[in-house]
C-alpha positions in Angstrom: 0.4 0.2 0.3 1.4 3.5 -0.5 1.6 5.7 2.1 0.1 9.1 2.8 0.1 11.8 5.5 -3.0 13.7 6.8 -2.6 17.1 8.6 -5.9 18.6 11.0 -5.4 21.8 11.9 -7.6 22.0 15.2 -8.6 22.2 18.7 -8.2 18.0 20.3 -8.7 16.6 23.5 -7.2 13.7 24.0 -8.8 10.1 22.7 -8.4 8.6 26.0 -11.8 9.9 26.9 -13.6 9.3 23.9 -17.4 8.8 24.4 -20.3 7.3 22.8 -21.9 9.8 20.4 -25.9 10.8 18.9 -26.5 9.9 15.2 -27.1 12.9 14.4 -24.6 14.6 11.9 -24.3 18.2 12.2 -22.3 19.0 9.2 -24.7 19.5 5.9 -24.1 17.1 3.2 -21.3 15.5 4.9 -21.8 12.8 2.3 -21.5 14.9 -0.8 -24.4 13.3 -1.9 -26.4 16.4 -3.1 -25.2 19.5 -5.8 -24.9 21.7 -9.0 -22.9 21.3 -11.3 -20.4 19.4 -9.7 -20.1 22.0 -6.7 -20.9 19.9 -3.0 -24.1 22.2 -1.6 -23.3 23.4 1.8 -19.7 23.8 0.5 -17.4 25.9 -1.3 -14.8 25.7 -2.8 -11.5 28.2 -4.1 -9.6 26.8 -6.6 -8.1 30.6 -8.3 -5.6 32.0 -6.9 -5.0 35.6 -7.9 -6.9 34.4 -11.1 -5.2 31.7 -12.1 -6.8 28.1 -11.6 -4.6 26.3 -9.4 -6.3 22.8 -8.7 -9.6 21.0 -9.1 -12.8 20.6 -6.6 -15.4 18.1 -7.5 -18.2 15.9 -6.8 -17.0 12.5 -8.4 -18.8 9.2 -8.8 -15.1 7.4 -8.7 -14.2 6.7 -5.7 -16.7 6.5 -2.8 -17.1 5.3 0.6 -18.8 2.8 1.4 -22.3 4.5 1.1 -24.4 6.7 -1.5 -22.7 7.5 -5.1 -20.6 10.1 -4.8 -17.1 11.3 -2.8 -15.4 14.7 -2.8 -12.0 14.6 -5.3 -9.0 17.6 -4.7 -6.7 17.6 -6.9 -4.0 20.3 -7.7 -2.6 21.2 -10.9 0.2 23.2 -10.2 3.2 21.3 -9.8 5.6 23.4 -7.7 5.0 23.7 -3.6 4.3 26.7 -2.6 2.1 28.5 0.1 -1.1 28.7 -1.4 -3.6 26.1 -1.7 -7.3 25.0 -3.1 -9.5 24.4 -0.1 -13.4 23.8 0.5 -14.9 24.5 3.6 -18.5 23.8 5.4 -19.2 27.2 7.1 -22.5 26.0 8.9 -21.7 22.8 10.2 -22.5 23.3 13.8 -25.7 24.4 15.4 -25.6 26.5 18.9 -29.2 26.0 19.3 -30.2 25.1 22.5 -31.0 21.1 20.7 -27.2 20.8 19.7 -25.3 23.1 22.2 -24.2 22.6 25.8 -21.4 24.3 27.3 -17.8 22.2 27.4 -19.8 19.2 25.9 -17.5 17.1 23.4 -17.9 15.9 19.6 -16.7 13.7 17.8 -15.2 14.5 14.5 -15.1 12.0 11.7 -14.3 11.9 7.7 -13.0 9.0 5.8 -9.8 10.0 3.1 -7.5 8.5 0.5 -5.2 9.0 -1.4 -3.6 7.3 -4.8 -0.3 9.8 -4.0 2.8 8.7 -2.1 3.0 11.1 0.3 0.1 13.6 0.1 -0.8 15.4 2.5 -4.0 17.3 3.5 -4.9 19.8 5.7 -8.2 20.4 7.9 -8.3 23.9 9.9 -11.1 24.9 12.3 -11.2 29.0 12.6 -13.4 31.5 12.6 -12.9 34.4 9.6 -12.9 37.6 11.7 -10.2 39.1 12.8 -12.0 40.1 16.3 -13.2 36.9 17.1 -10.5 34.2 19.0 -8.9 31.3 16.8 -6.5 28.1 17.1 -4.6 25.9 14.8 -3.0 22.6 15.6 -1.7 20.2 13.0 -1.3 16.7 13.3 -0.1 13.9 10.8 -1.5 10.3 10.0 -0.4 7.6 7.4 -3.1 6.6 5.4 -3.2 4.1 2.6 -4.5 4.3 -0.7 -7.0 2.4 0.5 -10.6 4.5 2.4 -10.2 4.8 6.7 -11.3 6.7 8.5 -10.0 9.3 10.9 -11.6 10.4 14.1 -10.9 13.4 16.9 -12.5 14.8 20.1 -13.0 18.0 20.3 -14.5 19.6 23.3 -16.9 22.6 22.5 -16.2 25.8 24.7 -18.9 28.7 25.1 -21.3 29.3 22.5 -20.1 32.8 21.5 -17.1 31.5 20.5 -18.8 29.0 18.0 -20.3 31.8 16.0 -19.4 32.0 12.1 -17.2 29.1 12.4 -15.7 27.5 9.3 -14.5 23.9 8.6 -11.7 23.9 5.9 -10.1 21.2 3.7 -7.0 22.3 1.4 -4.3 21.0 -0.3 -0.9 23.0 -0.9 -0.3 23.3 -4.2 2.1 20.6 -5.7 0.2 17.7 -3.4 -1.4 16.0 -5.8 -4.9 14.5 -4.7 -7.4 13.5 -2.5 -10.5 11.5 -2.3 -12.9 12.4 1.1 -16.3 11.4 1.9 -18.7 10.8 4.7 -17.7 14.2 7.1 -19.7 14.2 10.3 -19.7 15.6 13.3 -21.7 14.4 16.1 -22.3 15.6 19.8 -20.9 13.0 22.9 -23.9 11.6 24.2 -21.6 9.8 27.5 -18.0 9.1 28.1 -16.5 5.9 27.4 -13.8 4.6 25.9 -13.4 3.5 22.2 -10.6 1.5 20.5 -11.9 2.5 17.4 -9.9 5.6 16.8 -6.2 6.8 17.3 -5.3 8.7 20.0 -4.3 12.4 19.8 -1.5 13.6 22.2 -1.9 17.4 21.5 -3.5 18.2 24.6 -1.2 21.2 25.3 -2.4 23.2 28.7 -2.5 27.0 27.8 -2.3 26.7 24.5 -5.1 27.2 22.1 -8.0 30.5 23.4 -10.7 28.1 23.3 -9.6 25.8 25.8 -8.4 29.0 27.8 -12.4 29.9 27.8 -13.1 26.3 28.5 -11.6 26.3 31.3 -12.7 29.8 32.8 -9.5 31.2 31.1 -8.2 30.6 34.0 -4.5 28.8 32.5 -2.5 29.0 35.8 -2.1 25.4 37.3 -2.1 24.9 40.9 -3.6 28.6 41.9 -6.0 28.1 44.8 -4.3 27.1 48.3 -7.2 24.9 49.3 -5.3 21.6 48.4 -2.5 21.3 51.2 1.0 22.0 50.4 2.0 20.9 46.6 4.0 22.9 44.1 4.0 25.9 43.2 6.2 26.4 40.6 9.8 25.8 42.1 8.6 26.9 45.3 6.5 24.0 47.7 4.9 25.4 50.4 2.9 23.7 53.7 0.3 24.8 55.7 1.6 26.9 58.5 5.2 26.9 57.8 7.4 26.8 54.9 8.1 23.4 53.3 11.4 21.6 53.8 14.8 23.7 52.8 12.5 27.1 52.8 13.7 29.5 56.0 10.5 30.4 57.6 9.9 34.2 55.9 9.4 31.5 53.0 6.2 30.8 50.9 3.7 29.5 53.2 -0.2 29.0 53.3 -2.4 30.3 55.4 -6.0 29.6 56.9 -8.4 32.0 56.2 -8.4 32.7 52.6 -10.6 34.8 51.0 -14.2 33.8 50.9 -12.6 31.1 53.3 -10.2 28.0 53.0 -6.4 28.8 52.9 -4.0 31.4 51.0 -0.9 32.1 50.2 1.3 33.7 52.5 5.1 35.2 52.2 6.5 38.3 53.8 7.9 41.6 51.6 11.3 42.0 51.2 13.5 45.0 49.7 15.0 43.1 47.0 13.3 40.3 45.1 14.4 37.2 46.3 12.6 33.9 46.3 10.7 33.9 49.3 8.4 36.9 48.9 7.4 36.1 46.2 4.8 33.3 44.4 5.9 32.1 41.2 2.7 30.1 39.4 3.1 27.5 36.4 4.3 29.3 33.2 2.0 29.9 30.5 2.3 31.3 26.8 2.0 34.7 25.6 1.5 34.9 22.3 2.7 38.5 20.2 -0.5 41.2 19.7 -2.8 38.9 22.1 -4.8 40.2 24.9 -4.2 38.4 28.4 -4.6 39.2 32.3 -3.5 38.1 35.4 -5.2 38.6 38.8 -5.9 37.9 42.1 -7.4 38.4 45.4 -4.7 39.9 47.8 -4.3 42.2 51.1 -1.6 42.6 53.7 -1.3 43.1 57.5 -0.5 46.6 56.4 -2.2 49.2 54.2 -0.6 50.2 51.4 1.9 48.0 51.4 3.4 47.5 47.4 2.6 44.4 45.5 4.8 43.8 41.9 2.5 41.9 39.5 4.1 40.5 37.0 4.7 38.5 33.8 8.4 37.2 33.7 9.9 36.2 30.4 12.4 33.9 30.1 14.5 36.7 28.9 14.0 38.8 32.2 11.7 41.0 30.0 8.3 41.2 32.3 5.2 43.2 32.0 4.9 45.1 35.4 2.2 46.8 37.3 2.7 48.1 40.8 -0.5 48.0 43.3 -0.8 49.1 46.9 -2.8 46.2 49.4 -5.2 47.4 51.7 -6.3 44.9 54.6 -8.9 43.7 53.8 -9.6 41.0 50.8 -9.6 43.1 47.3 -8.7 42.1 43.7 -5.6 43.4 42.0 -5.7 43.4 37.8 -3.2 43.8 35.2 -4.5 43.5 32.4 -2.5 42.8 28.4 -4.0 44.4 25.8 -1.1 44.4 23.1 1.1 41.9 24.3 4.9 43.1 22.9 4.1 46.1 22.8 5.8 47.8 25.2 2.8 50.4 26.0 -0.3 49.7 27.4 -3.5 51.2 27.7 -3.2 50.9 31.3 0.1 53.5 32.2 0.2 52.0 35.1 1.8 48.3 33.4 5.3 49.2 32.9 7.3 46.3 30.8 10.8 45.9 32.0 13.5 46.0 29.2 12.8 45.8 25.9 10.1 44.2 24.5 7.8 44.9 21.2 11.4 45.5 18.6 12.5 43.1 16.2 10.6 39.7 14.6 10.4 37.7 17.9 7.4 40.1 18.6 5.4 37.3 15.8 6.6 35.1 18.3 5.1 32.6 21.1 6.2 33.1 24.5 6.6 31.2 28.2 6.0 33.6 30.7 5.8 33.1 34.5 2.9 34.8 36.8 4.7 36.3 40.0 3.3 38.5 42.5 6.3 39.9 44.6 6.3 41.8 48.0 8.2 44.8 48.0 7.7 46.6 51.1 9.7 45.2 53.8 8.6 43.2 57.1 4.7 43.2 55.4 2.7 40.0 55.3 0.9 39.3 52.2 -2.0 36.9 51.4 -3.0 36.2 48.0 -5.8 34.0 47.1 -7.8 33.1 43.4 -4.6 33.7 41.4 -5.9 33.8 37.7 -4.1 34.0 34.1 -5.4 33.9 30.5 -6.5 35.2 27.1 -8.3 38.4 27.3 -9.0 41.0 28.8 -12.1 39.8 30.9 -11.4 38.5 34.3 -13.5 35.5 35.5 -15.5 36.0 38.4 -14.4 34.1 41.3 -15.4 30.9 41.8 -14.5 27.7 44.6 -13.7 24.4 43.1 -16.3 22.4 43.3 -13.6 18.9 43.4 -10.0 19.1 45.7 -7.3 17.0 44.6 -4.8 16.9 46.5 -1.1 14.2 46.1 0.1 13.0 49.2 3.4 12.4 48.3 6.3 13.2 50.9 7.7 15.8 48.9 7.8 18.1 45.3 11.2 16.2 45.6 10.7 13.0 45.2 12.7 11.5 42.9 11.8 8.8 40.3 13.8 6.3 38.0 12.8 6.2 34.4 10.9 2.8 33.9 10.4 2.0 37.5 6.4 2.0 39.2 5.4 5.7 40.5 2.9 5.5 42.9 1.4 8.5 44.2 -1.3 8.4 46.9 -4.3 10.8 46.1 -7.0 12.6 47.5 -10.0 13.9 46.0 -12.7 15.7 48.3 -15.9 17.1 47.7 -16.6 19.9 50.4 -20.3 20.5 48.5 -23.7 19.6 49.6 -24.7 17.2 46.9 -23.3 14.2 45.3 -20.3 14.5 43.1 -20.3 12.6 39.6 -16.9 12.9 37.9 -14.8 12.2 35.3 -11.4 11.7 36.1 -7.8 10.8 34.1 -4.6 11.8 34.3 -2.0 12.4 31.7 2.3 12.7 31.7 3.8 15.7 29.4 7.0 17.0 29.1 8.5 20.9 28.8 6.4 21.4 25.3 3.2 20.1 26.6 3.9 16.6 25.1 1.7 13.9 26.4 3.6 10.8 27.0 1.3 8.6 29.3 -2.1 8.8 30.1 -5.0 6.5 31.4 -8.6 7.4 32.7 -8.9 6.8 36.8 -11.8 4.7 37.4 -13.6 7.3 40.4 -17.5 7.9 39.3 -18.3 10.0 42.3 -17.2 11.5 45.7 -20.5 12.0 48.3 -21.1 15.0 49.8 -18.4 16.2 51.9 -16.4 12.9 52.2 -13.3 12.1 50.5 -12.2 9.5 48.0 -8.7 8.4 47.8 -7.1 6.6 45.2 -3.9 5.0 44.9 -2.2 6.0 41.3 0.6 3.9 40.0 2.8 4.7 36.7 5.6 5.1 35.3 8.0 7.6 33.0 10.0 6.2 30.4 12.4 9.3 30.2 14.6 11.3 32.0 14.1 14.7 33.4 11.2 16.7 34.9 7.4 16.1 33.8 4.6 17.3 35.2 1.7 15.1 35.8 -1.8 16.6 35.2 -4.9 15.2 37.2 -7.9 16.2 36.0 -11.5 16.1 36.9 -14.8 17.5 34.7 -17.4 18.0 37.0 -20.6 19.3 35.6 -19.2 22.0 33.1 -15.9 22.7 35.8 -12.8 21.1 34.8 -10.4 21.1 37.7 -6.6 20.0 37.2 -3.4 19.8 40.0 -0.5 19.4 39.2 2.5 17.3 40.0 5.9 17.5 39.6 8.1 14.4 38.4 11.7 14.3 39.0 13.0 11.0 37.1 16.6 12.1 37.1 18.8 9.0 35.8 19.2 8.3 32.4 21.5 6.8 30.2 24.7 9.0 30.2 25.6 8.7 26.9 22.8 10.4 25.2 23.5 14.0 26.2 26.3 16.1 28.5 25.8 16.9 31.9 24.4 20.6 33.3 27.4 22.1 35.7 27.0 25.3 37.9 29.2 27.5 38.8 27.5 28.7 42.7 30.3 31.0 43.5 28.6 30.9 47.3 30.9 32.7 49.5 31.7 30.2 52.1 32.4 32.2 55.4 30.3 35.3 54.6 26.6 34.0 55.7 25.1 32.4 58.4 25.6 28.9 58.5 21.6 28.0 58.6 21.1 30.5 55.6 24.1 29.0 53.7 23.4 25.4 54.1 19.2 26.6 52.9 21.0 28.2 49.7 22.7 25.3 49.1 19.3 22.7 49.2 17.5 25.4 47.2 19.9 25.7 44.5 21.1 22.1 44.0 17.3 21.0 44.8 15.4 22.9 42.7 18.5 24.2 40.0 20.8 20.9 39.7 19.2 17.5 41.2 15.8 18.5 39.1 17.1 19.3 35.6 20.2 16.4 35.4 23.0 18.1 36.9 26.5 16.8 36.9 28.8 19.0 38.3 28.7 22.0 40.7 31.8 24.6 41.1 32.1 25.1 44.7 34.4 28.1 46.2 36.3 28.1 49.7 37.4 31.8 49.3 38.6 32.0 53.5 41.0 30.1 55.0 40.8 31.2 58.5 40.9 28.6 61.0 40.0 28.9 64.6 41.4 25.9 67.4 39.5 23.3 66.3 41.1 23.6 63.0 37.6 24.1 61.7 35.7 27.3 60.4 32.5 28.7 59.6 33.4 28.5 56.0 34.9 24.8 56.3 31.4 24.1 57.9 29.5 25.5 55.3 31.2 24.0 52.7 31.1 20.2 54.1 27.6 20.7 53.7 26.9 21.7 50.7 29.6 19.3 49.6 27.3 16.9 51.3 24.0 18.4 49.7 25.2 17.6 46.7 26.4 14.2 46.7 23.5 13.2 48.4 22.4 14.2 45.0 24.7 12.2 43.0 26.4 14.8 41.9 29.9 15.7 41.5 31.4 17.8 43.4 34.4 20.5 41.5 36.2 22.7 44.5 38.1 25.8 44.1 40.4 26.6 46.9 40.3 30.4 46.2 41.6 33.6 47.9 39.2 35.1 50.2 35.9 36.6 50.5 37.2 40.1 49.5 37.6 39.3 45.9 37.5 42.5 43.8 38.8 44.5 46.6 42.1 45.2 45.4 43.6 46.9 48.5 42.3 44.0 50.3 44.8 42.1 48.7 47.4 45.0 48.4 47.7 44.8 52.5 51.0 43.5 54.0 48.4 42.7 57.3 47.0 39.8 55.1 46.2 36.4 56.8 43.4 35.7 54.8 45.8 34.7 51.9 47.1 31.3 50.5 50.8 30.6 52.8 53.4 31.8 50.6 56.0 29.4 52.6 55.5 25.6 50.8 55.4 23.2 54.3 53.1 25.9 55.8 50.9 25.4 52.8 51.1 21.9 53.0 49.8 21.4 56.5 47.1 23.9 55.6 46.2 21.7 52.4 46.3 18.3 54.2 44.7 19.2 56.8 41.7 20.9 54.1 41.9 18.6 52.1 41.3 15.4 55.0 37.7 17.5 56.5 36.0 17.2 53.0 37.8 13.4 52.5 35.0 11.9 50.2 33.1 15.2 49.4 35.7 16.3 46.3 35.5 15.1 43.2 37.8 17.0 41.1 40.3 20.1 43.1 41.0 23.0 41.0 43.9 24.8 42.7 43.4 28.5 43.1 41.5 31.2 41.2 42.6 33.8 38.3 46.2 33.4 39.6 47.3 35.6 36.7 45.8 38.7 38.0 46.1 40.9 41.2 44.2 38.5 43.3 47.5 36.0 42.4 48.9 36.7 45.9 50.3 34.4 48.5 50.8 35.4 52.3 54.2 35.7 53.5 54.8 35.7 58.1 53.7 39.8 58.9 55.8 41.8 58.1 57.1 40.8 54.8 53.8 41.2 53.0 52.9 38.8 50.4 54.8 36.6 47.3 53.2 37.4 43.7 51.5 33.6 42.8 54.0 34.4 39.4 54.1 30.9 36.7 57.0 29.7 38.4 55.5 29.8 41.9 52.4 28.1 40.5 54.2 25.3 39.2 56.5 24.8 42.6 52.5 24.9 44.5 51.0 22.5 41.2 54.0 20.1 42.3 53.1 20.3 46.1 49.6 19.9 45.5 49.8 16.4 43.6 51.9 15.2 46.2 49.9 15.6 49.4 46.5 15.0 47.7 47.6 12.0 45.5 48.6 10.4 48.9 45.6 10.9 50.1 43.5 10.2 47.0 45.2 9.0 43.6 42.1 9.1 41.5 41.4 13.1 42.0 42.1 15.1 39.4 43.6 18.5 39.8 42.7 21.5 37.9 44.3 24.6 36.4 46.0 27.2 36.8 41.6 28.7 36.3 43.5 31.9 34.6 41.2 34.8 34.4 40.6 34.9 30.2 41.9 32.6 28.5 46.1 33.8 28.6 47.6 31.3 27.0 51.3 33.0 28.1 50.2 32.3 31.5 49.3 28.8 30.8 52.4 28.2 28.2 54.4 29.7 31.7 53.3 27.1 34.0 53.6 24.5 31.4 57.0 25.0 30.8 58.2 24.7 34.9 57.1 20.7 33.7 53.7 20.9 35.9 51.5 19.5 33.1 52.2 15.8 34.8 51.1 17.1 38.2 47.8 18.5 36.4 44.6 16.1 35.3 43.0 19.3 33.7 43.5 22.6 32.1 41.2 25.7 33.5 40.7 29.1 32.8 37.8 32.1 32.2 36.2 33.2 29.2 36.2 36.8 29.8 36.6 37.9 26.0 38.1 41.9 27.6 41.4 39.4 29.5 43.8 38.5 27.6 42.1 37.7 24.6 43.1 36.8 21.2 40.8 36.4 18.1 38.4 32.8 19.0 39.6 30.0 16.3 42.8 31.4 17.2 43.0 30.7 21.0 41.6 27.5 20.8 44.2 26.6 18.1 47.0 27.8 20.2 46.0 26.3 23.2 45.9 22.9 21.9 49.6 23.7 20.0 50.8 25.0 24.3 49.6 21.5 25.5 50.9 19.1 22.8 55.0 20.8 23.2 54.9 21.3 26.4 54.1 17.2 27.4 49.9 18.5 27.7 48.4 17.0 25.6 46.4 14.6 27.5 45.5 17.2 29.3 43.0 17.9 25.6 40.1 15.7 27.1 40.5 17.9 30.1 39.2 21.7 29.8 37.8 23.2 32.2 36.1 26.7 31.6 34.1 28.4 34.3 32.9 32.0 35.1 31.9 32.2 31.9 30.2 34.9 29.6 29.7 39.1 30.6 28.2 41.9 28.7 31.3 42.5 26.1 30.0 39.2 24.5 26.1 40.3 24.8 24.9 38.7 21.1 21.2 39.8 22.1 19.9 42.0 25.1 18.4 39.0 26.0 21.4 35.8 26.3 25.2 36.1 26.7 26.5 32.9 24.1 30.4 32.9 24.5 32.0 32.7 20.6 35.2 31.6 22.4 33.1 28.4 24.4 31.9 27.6 20.6 34.8 27.9 18.8 36.8 26.3 21.8 34.4 23.1 21.8 34.9 22.9 17.9 38.5 22.4 18.3 39.1 20.3 21.3 37.0 17.6 22.7 35.6 16.8 25.6 35.9 20.3 27.3 33.9 20.7 30.1 32.0 24.1 30.6 30.6 25.4 33.8 29.5 28.8 33.8 28.7 31.7 36.3 25.8 34.3 35.8 26.9 37.9 37.5 24.0 40.0 35.6 20.3 39.7 36.9 19.4 40.6 33.8 21.1 38.1 31.7 22.4 34.7 31.3 24.6 32.4 29.8 23.5 29.6 27.7 25.7 27.6 25.6 25.5 25.2 22.5 25.0 21.9 23.7 26.0 19.1 21.5 25.8 15.2 22.7 28.5 14.3 20.3 31.9 14.2 22.2 33.8 14.4 18.8 31.6 18.4 18.8 33.8 19.0 22.2 30.9 19.6 25.0 30.6 16.7 27.8 29.4 19.0 30.3 27.1 21.6 29.6 26.7 24.7 31.8 24.2 26.7 33.0 25.3 30.1 35.4 23.3 30.9 38.6 24.9 34.2 40.6 25.7 33.7 43.9 23.5 35.1 46.5 25.2 38.6 46.8 23.5 39.0 43.0 20.2 37.8 44.2 19.6 37.1 40.3 19.1 32.9 41.2 15.1 33.4 41.0 15.3 34.2 37.8 17.0 31.0 36.4 14.8 28.2 36.6 13.1 29.1 33.6 16.5 29.6 31.8 17.3 25.7 33.4 13.5 24.5 31.9 14.9 25.4 28.2 18.4 24.3 29.1 16.9 20.6 29.6 14.6 21.0 27.1 17.2 21.5 24.4 18.8 18.4 26.5 16.0 16.8 25.5 15.1 17.7 22.5 18.8 16.5 21.2 18.7 13.0 23.4 19.0 9.8 21.0 19.8 12.0 18.4 23.0 11.7 16.1 25.1 13.6 14.3 25.1 14.0 10.8 27.3 16.5 9.7 27.9 20.6 9.4 26.9 22.6 6.5 27.8 25.9 6.2 24.8 27.5 4.9 26.4 30.5 3.9 29.0 32.8 4.8 27.4 34.1 8.1 25.7 31.2 8.8 26.8 27.3 9.7 24.5 24.5 10.8 24.9 20.8 12.9 22.6 18.7 12.0 21.1 15.9 13.6 19.0 13.0 12.9 16.9 10.6 15.9 17.8 6.6 15.9 14.7 6.4 13.1 15.8 9.2 10.7 12.1 10.2 10.4 13.4 13.5 12.2 15.7 16.3 11.9 17.6 18.8 13.9 19.3 21.1 12.7 21.1 23.9 15.2 22.0 27.2 13.8 24.3 29.9 15.2 26.1 32.9 13.7 29.5 33.5 12.7 31.4 35.4 15.0 31.3 39.3 13.4 27.3 39.7 12.5 26.5 42.3 15.0 22.9 42.7 13.2 19.9 41.3 12.4 20.2 38.7 9.1 17.8 36.0 7.5 17.9 33.4 5.8 15.8 31.8 3.3 14.7 27.7 3.1 13.6 25.7 0.1 10.8 24.7 2.4 8.2 25.8 5.4 5.5 23.3 5.8 6.6 21.2 8.5 9.3 23.0 9.9 8.8 23.6 13.2 10.9 27.0 14.6 12.5 27.2 18.4 14.7 29.8 19.8 16.8 28.5 22.5 14.5 29.1 25.0 11.9 26.6 23.4 9.8 30.0 22.4 8.6 29.3 18.9 10.6 31.6 16.3 8.2 33.4 13.2 8.3 31.6 10.0 8.0 34.5 7.8 7.2 31.8 4.3 10.3 30.9 4.3 12.3 33.3 5.9 13.6 32.8 9.1 15.4 35.9 11.3 18.5 35.4 13.4 18.5 38.1 15.5 21.5 37.0 16.9 20.0 33.8 18.7 20.8 30.5 17.2 17.2 28.4 17.0 16.9 25.0 16.2 15.1 23.5 13.1 12.9 21.1 13.3 11.7 19.1 10.2 10.3 15.5 9.3 12.3 16.3 6.2 16.0 15.3 5.5 19.2 17.3 5.9 19.0 18.6 2.5 16.7 20.4 3.0 19.1 23.3 4.1 21.6 22.7 1.6 
């Protein structure tokens, strides 16, 4: 049989809920049995484009399904593929009359199709012609034969107003042959149940379509009420009366006496935006030029306490509205009447950073709804948070069913493929029996459904709680959402649980490494412990991190040999190991890292000792404290600049750490540490910038045999020539100084500053790209000190392409910017996920400005292309593809990027193209 593909574009709900449905076909003349002059009654054909005939649409008696005498024949007569299409539409196929319409009631759309043409595609679209009406568009492909087959989809009908003047359209793009259609039908569903007659659809993506928003009362935010006990609120868990697990007492908690009873969220305000003074909720998609609202009921224990309502996108761009709270419950709204624009009708809504310029405004963005308290010491209470499409904020409505999970922690970790057991509770607080239908689904970052099933609970008595043990499994590693959906009457209620499956095939992808830059010795032990736990658990472990770089900047010791920094470091190292993370330990100079006068003080007692015997004793004592907790040992931080000093006995001052002295330190370190742990890798010299001169001077002392890896910081303004030349020169230096074995362990940390900004949103180091392409198995660690920007590097699962450990950078607690890092980690995991299981095909130089790496999945049915621009490009450029059909375009953050006709705009952001076509599409 010949295989063809069919594409359906409209809103769909999972086939796991396929019901029994009525015999009444809501589509008139769906079997094409009546018509005049070869045209079907009730259907409108479009075969001319700009006055030129492009195809044929006619009734045909040559090929029809079992019943009747006719079918619909569509054939394109243009042999050149293009965006234009021929189409046939049924504009009044569904009535919103009381006889057929029920709000929130699904119906089933069916049709039969076949084609004599191999790889034929057909699309089905359901939309509103009026530009003032919301509409959705989704696509799905089926593999068909040259024989008649039935295809069915279940569609939910939202509010009646959304169904006025809708049209149903079949269309064929030019150059794609012919197709026969018959027995098109739409039938209302009468009762729920399972059927096996239709293929499953897994395209349900919460928060992706306006009609779905309307169906859910326009609230796109998951877990926005506080009545369910503790549960995950984006990256923050909460519990009644106290912060959950690792959070301090000033963190997010759940409190009684919420709006109209029940529970509410609560936290204290602080002057600076940190994790403990805000409520972040599940991210939603924002689309350019659309209207959105974010609303919630709030109060404070202080009059006029200030609160910021915001939609924060991954880039740090945000819509912000500052409001003053009363002591009584009130509703506070932020209305966005033109997403992507810097200015809004509500003058109190401000745009943070540069939104609204460039082609990216045509795309879709993942944004985090956030409420932040900024009056220090004020207590904030929030309830009934809603956000979604449009400007009409829905009225408060209590949930008829309260869903709770009874996991011990939202940090529970699972193994891919192994059974996951989750205790669930379904409480009916009402006075009547609640008839319910329940199901669960597991989705990844992109909303792709990995597993789904019905939950066999049909009713919950009034005032009672039903319990259910959910058993499932996830076959992939990563972080996933398990969504419990309850349908009762006309309501849909959702509860989301985060699933962490952290063990994965190591060969498939690189690991994430984070440079925490924790300033041990400068914070209270309790604070640093909580901070470490939060970062390691929330940001590192949950996203599959393999390594974390920890600093020790203070070498003071008390009479017991331990100082505060030691105790804090031990706690952090233990936390990382408990989570299966390798510790990259940096013995650094003091915490006053940026105070040059501090280093010039001859009375400075906090530098590493200049006397090698004293250094040996200190190193031995210090490492023995951490024995078994350190996986990599980095010898000093940036010894090639003014921080490179060792102390001498007072009042002699200090010893400059020149290449000769560093070589002596390296030799001593080797003798001390290898005697204690022969397997411990020693890394150095960790220069500020790629200081090739300092590195070679160190290696000339015969130091290569004492090192297991070379390290440097990739700051472009320090000791840098050109990117490609640096990579080649480093390789040459290592080879001629007997350090060729170090080529497989090159560590780069603290990467990326504004001098290398490629966009106003992201910093992508071309030095890392060049180095990674030239030197295999390069290990990258990152550090982000800029609150408004992060550093994301190209990720490749190829050892030969250079990156064994991918990275993300998070600043230390002194920068207070880690609260923005969560969406970046989502993107990093998404990119890892996208390339997992792929194999490298080849590199393509599209033109002198654009380069591309091609990856294929194991079945060769999907091609993933990673694009980046040449070093010298400073402005927006574009490239034109030979095809646009079947292409999906993402930026580094996983946002959909505009694909105008066949043109891709590269606004200094590498993008990922996913397509079913072979790699030749880019050649």
